[in-house]
N, C-alpha and C positions, 0 to 999 in steps of 0.2 A: 586457492581457497574459494569456496563457494560464497554466494551472496548471503546464504543463510548462516554460514559460519562466521562471516564478517559481522553480521548483526549480533550474533551470539557473543562476540568478543568486543562489542561496542564500536566497531569500525564500520562506517557507512559503506554500503555496496558501491563499488566504483562503476561509473558510467563511461560511455564512449568519449565524452567530452570532459576533461579534467576540470574540477571546480574553479581553479585559478584562471584557466582559459575562458571558461564560461563567464566568470565575473568580469574579466577584461572586455569580452565581447559585449556583454550587456552595458557596461559603463560607457564604452566608447561609441556604441550604437546610440545610446541616449544622448550623448554629447553631439553626435552627428545630426540626429533628428532636431535638436534644439538649434544648431547652427542653421539648418535649412529653414526652420521657423523664423529665426531672426532675419535671414535674408529675405524671406517672404514679407515680413513686416516692413522692412526697409523699402522694398520695391513697390509695395502697395500704398505707402504713405505719400502725402503731398510732397512733390519735389522741392528740394532746397533752392534758395535764391540763386546759388551758383555752384559750380562743380566742387570748388574747394570747400565750401561750407558743407556740401553734401557728403564729401569724403570724411570730414570731421565728425559728422553725425553717425556715419557708418562705423567709424572707429569707436565712437561712444557706445553703440549697441554691443559691439564685441567686447569692449571693456567691461560692461555690466555682466555679460555672460561669463567672462573669465573670472571675475570677482566671485560670482556665485559658485563656479566650479572650485575655486580655491576653498571656499567655506565647506563644501561637501567633502572634499578630499581630507580635511582635518576634522570632520564631524565625528569620526570614529563610528561609522555605521557598522553594526556587527556583521551584516551580510557581506559587505565588502572586505572588512578587516580580516575575517576568518578565511577568506579565499585569496586575497591579494597580499595582505599584511601591511601593518602600519609603516614599516620601513619603506616599502615601495610607494605607498600612498603619500608619505611625507616627501619622498624624492620627487614625485610628480608635482606635488604642491610647490616645491622649490623651483622646479623648471617652469611651471606655468607662472610663477612669480616673476620671472624674467620677462615673459610676454606681457604681464600686467604692467611692469615698469615702463616698457616702451609705449604701451597704449596710453598710460597715464601721461606720458610726455607728449605723445603725438596728437591725442584727441584735442586738448585745449589749444595746442599750437595751430592746428588746421582750422579750428573754430575761429580763433582770433584773426588768422590770415583771411578766412572767408569773409568775415564781417568787414575787415579793413578793405578788401577788394570791392565789396558791395557798396560801401559808403565813401570810398576814395579817401581813407584815413590811414592811420598807422596801427599796428597791433597794440602798441602801448596805449593809444587813445581808446581803443575798443576794450582793452583790459580795464581801464579806469571807468568806462561806461558800464561794463557788465558787473564789476565787483560790488556795485551798490544793490544788486538784486539778490535777495537772500538765497534762493536755490542755487544760483551761480556761485555765490560766495562759499556756500557749504561744499560745492564741488571742488572749488579751488583749495579749500582747507583739506579736503580728503586727498587731493592730488599731492599737496605739500607733505602730508604725513607719510604717504606711500613712498615718495621720493627720498625723504629723510631715512625711512626704515631701510630702503634699498641701499642707500649709501652706507649705512651702518652694518649691512649684511655682507659687505665686501670682506673677504677673509682677513685682510690686514687690520681692518677696523674691528671686526668681530673678536679677534684675539685680545684686544685691549679692553673690551667691555666685561664688566662683572655680570654674573648671572642675573642679579637684581635689575641691572640696566637693560639687559637683553629681554627680560620678562616685561619690563615697562614698555619697551618698544612695541612688543606684540599686543599688549593691552591697548596701546594707542592705535594700532592697526584696526582693532575692532571698532574704535571710535570713528576711524576713517570709513569703515563699512557703513556705519549708521549715517554719516554725512553723505556718502555716495548714494545711499538708498533714498534719502530725502531729496537730494538733488535730482535723481532720475525720475522719481514718481511725482514730483511737483513741477517739473520742467515741461512746458507745453511744446512738445516736439514729437519725434517719431515714437517715443515711448508711449505716448498717450494719443496716438493718431487715430485710433479706432477702439471700439468696445473690445474687440478681440485682443488687440495689443495691450490694452490696459489690464484685462483679465489674465492674459498670459504672464506679464511681468509681475503682477501681484502674486499670482500662484507660484511662480518660480522662486521669487524671493521668500515667500512664506515657507515653501518646502525646505529651502536652504537654511533659513534661520531656525525653524523648528528642529531640523535635524541636528544643527549645531548645539542648540540649547539642551535637547534631550540627550544627545551623545556625550557632551562635555560636562553637563551639570546635573540634569535630572537623574540619569541612569547611575552615575557614581554615588550620588546622595542616597538614592533609593537602595542600592545594593549594600552600602555601608550601614544604613539603618536596619536593613533586613538581617545582615549577617553578623554585625557587632564583632568585627575582627579584633583579636588580642594576641599578644605574644605569649606563647605557651612554653617555649624553651629556646635557649641560645646555646649552640654547640660549636666550640672551636674545632675546625677540621684540620687546620695547619697554623703555622705562625701568623700568617696574614690572610687566612680564609676562615669564614665563619658561616654556619647555617643557622637560620632563624625559622623556628616552627611557629606557625600562626594557626590559631583555632578560631571558632566562631559558631554561630547558630545556622542550622539548615545548610551546611556546606555542600550537602549532596545535591542541592538545587542550584549551586553556582555552576554556570556552563563553562567550566575550565577543562582544558585538555593538556595532555603531556606535550611539551614543546612550546607552550605559550608563556608569556610573561605578564607581569602586572606592574603598575606604577605605585610605589609604596611611599607612604608618609608615616613616620612613627611619632605620634602626637606627644608633645612635651619633651621630645628628644631631638634637639636641633630646631632650626627655623621652620615655620609652617609652610614656606614656599619651597623648601628643599624636598624634591621628589626624585626618586631613582627607579629606573626600569630594571628589575631583576627577574630572571627566568625562574619558573618553577623547576626545582632540581629533583623533584620526585613526582610521579604521576599522581594527580589528585585522587584521593580515596573517599571523599565525602565526609571525612572527619577532620582533616587538617591540611594545611598547605605548607610547603617548605621552599625557602629561597636560600641559595648559597652564593656568597659574594666574596670577592677578593678586595682587599683594602687598597684601592687605587685613587681614592679621593677622600675628602673629609667626611662625606656622608656615609660611604661604605666602611670607612675606618672606624666610625663610631658604633657600628652595629654590635660589636662585641660587648659593648657596655649597656645595651638596652635592658632595662629591668623586665623580668617576667611580669605579665599582667598589663604591660603598656598597650594603650589603645592604638589601633592601626587604621589608617584611612587608605584603602587600596582601590585603585582604578583598574578596570579590566575584568576578565582576562582579555589579552590582545594577541594577535599574531596568527599567521597562516603556516607557521613552521610545525605542522601537525600531521598525523596520519591521514587526515581528510584529503591531503594532496596526493596520496599514493596512487600510482597507476600500475605498479608491479607487485608481485607477491614477495619478492626478495628485496632486501634493503642493505645499503651501505651507509653507515653513520661515521662521519669524519669530524673530529673535534680537536681544538687546540686550546691549551690553557684552561681558563675558567669557562670557556665556551662548551666545556663538557656538561654543564648543568642541564640545558634542555636535551642534550643527547642522552644523558643518563635517564631522564624522565621518559624519553621516547623508547629507549631500550626496554624499560619496564612494561610498556604498553604494546609494543609491536608484536605481531605474529609473523610466522614464516621465517625463512633463513635470513639471519642478520650477521653482518660483519662490522666490527667497530675498529676504526683506526684512531688512536689517541696520541696526539703530538704533544710532547712535553720535553723540557730541557733534560730532566733526569726523572727517574721513577719517584724520587722524593717530592718532586714538584707536581706529580700527577694527582690532582685533587679527586677525592672520592674513588680512588683506585680500588680499594677493598670492596666497596659496594659494587663497582662495575664487574670485578672478577666474580663475585658471588652471583650477580644477575646473569652474567654470561654463562656460567656453569649451569644454573637452574633452567635457563631458556635454550641451551644448546647453541649459543651464539659464539662466534670467533672474535676474540679481543686481541688486538696488536697494539702494544705501547711503543711508540716510535720516539726514541730519545736521541740526544746529541745535538751539537750545534749545526745549524743549516749551512751547507757548503763546506763543512770541515771534512778532512780526510781525503783519501785517494782510493777509489773514486769518491767524488764529493757526496756528502750526505744530503740528498735531495729526495726524500721519500715521496713527494707529491708530483715529481716529474711524470709525464705520461707513461713512459715505459715502466717506471717503478710501480705506479698505481695499477697498471695492467698486470704486472707480475704478481702483486699481492692479491688482486681480486680479478682473476681471469674472466669471470662472467659479469664484469662491471656494466656492460651494455644492457644486461637483463635485470638491472637493479635500479630502484629509486635511490638517489644519493642525497643525503642531508648533510649540510656543511655549516659549522658554526665555530668561530674562533676569531683571532686577531685579523684585522683587515688584510694585511699582507699575505697571511696564510690562506684566507678565504679566496682572495683574488688569484693566488697561484693555483689552488685546487680548481677553481672555475675555468681558468685558462686550460688546464690539463684535460678537464672533462670535455671542453669544446674540441680540443685537439684529438681526443679519442672518439669524438662524434657520439657522445652520450646524448640522447634526445633531450632537448631543453625541458620538455614536460616531465622528465624524470629527475630533474635537478632542483633542489630546494635549499635556499639559503636565506638567512634573515639577519640584517644588521640592525640591532635594536637601537632606536633613537626616539627622542621625544618630538612629537609634532607640536608646533606652537598653536 
């Protein structure tokens, strides 16, 4: 397909460097440049009184940088989200959180040890001396909040927390950020050792905080005021599956694409803090949006009872699971269960040869199957519904084993592959794609989850 044809069908012309790889390259290059700047600031500042204290200050500089990176990863910057995806950004946020935890633990430890060594005292004595200074006290409070939040993030503890408690923990983390910012920018140390250092840190913090406020507050409020989302229809698709049609003003100006998801709140229907990420189950047409959900929790189970006309507060659209990521003209779409929803939307939008593999226990469990069959016929796509219990029979029913995938789609190496479904199925497919040596730039998957 030529670049002109791609623009005609609303698909951006593909470049030599896939958007996802370009975004990763830009993000980590920026991080690397900032690390070099931080090292330069440290090396050009006045030396600390001893090596232990100096190491503690070095850790503090990197602690501040990691905290800023944490904010940017969850700021939901559209350029990053559309190319990398919220699921990966959230995963990176989580892993950098482990680094943050250790830096929060080690930075004050070495500072106390450094002062204790300098004044021939004990760390406890220095703690008592320093806690009376307001900037230091705020830093201690920030560290305490981070350590408590990290402890509650351990999987065993997380399972015991209610959603409300989990939400409160993350609100407290924003308080810790504010305390940490005040601690850093009022502490007479390496952070303010020169005019350049002062300007650098103020600028970096300003960018992170403005990005967070705009991405998490201003943009959602502005879009909802502009579009005035409301429920237009509620359509049962199966006993435990329902589609909700949402309309609004100027939806043709909403930058939504097939394969993306939005975070939905139905006002007056459940608690205000209950938000659920549901994929668009039809390609946006500028007139309405559709989400299709299976009743797996209290929020999704109540969708069937939403009255027509209910106001909707929607955040997004989010996600990199779109045709923007394509690097090949041919596509393989693989879905399992209700993971068919973004796949169905993509099928509606994609051009070129398409094969769809839909995994379900039985054809009765195959949500939106009639729509898929009609779309496949109208677009000349191949649709295979893969049923039966995994591992059952002789030979075992394992449709996503490498040899079985290769048999169903012999030209799989020449296709972009989009995968969406339960975690176990998605992991199995990704393992098989690696085994078949499908280039990673052609593999697209997204595990939808909320970033805090």
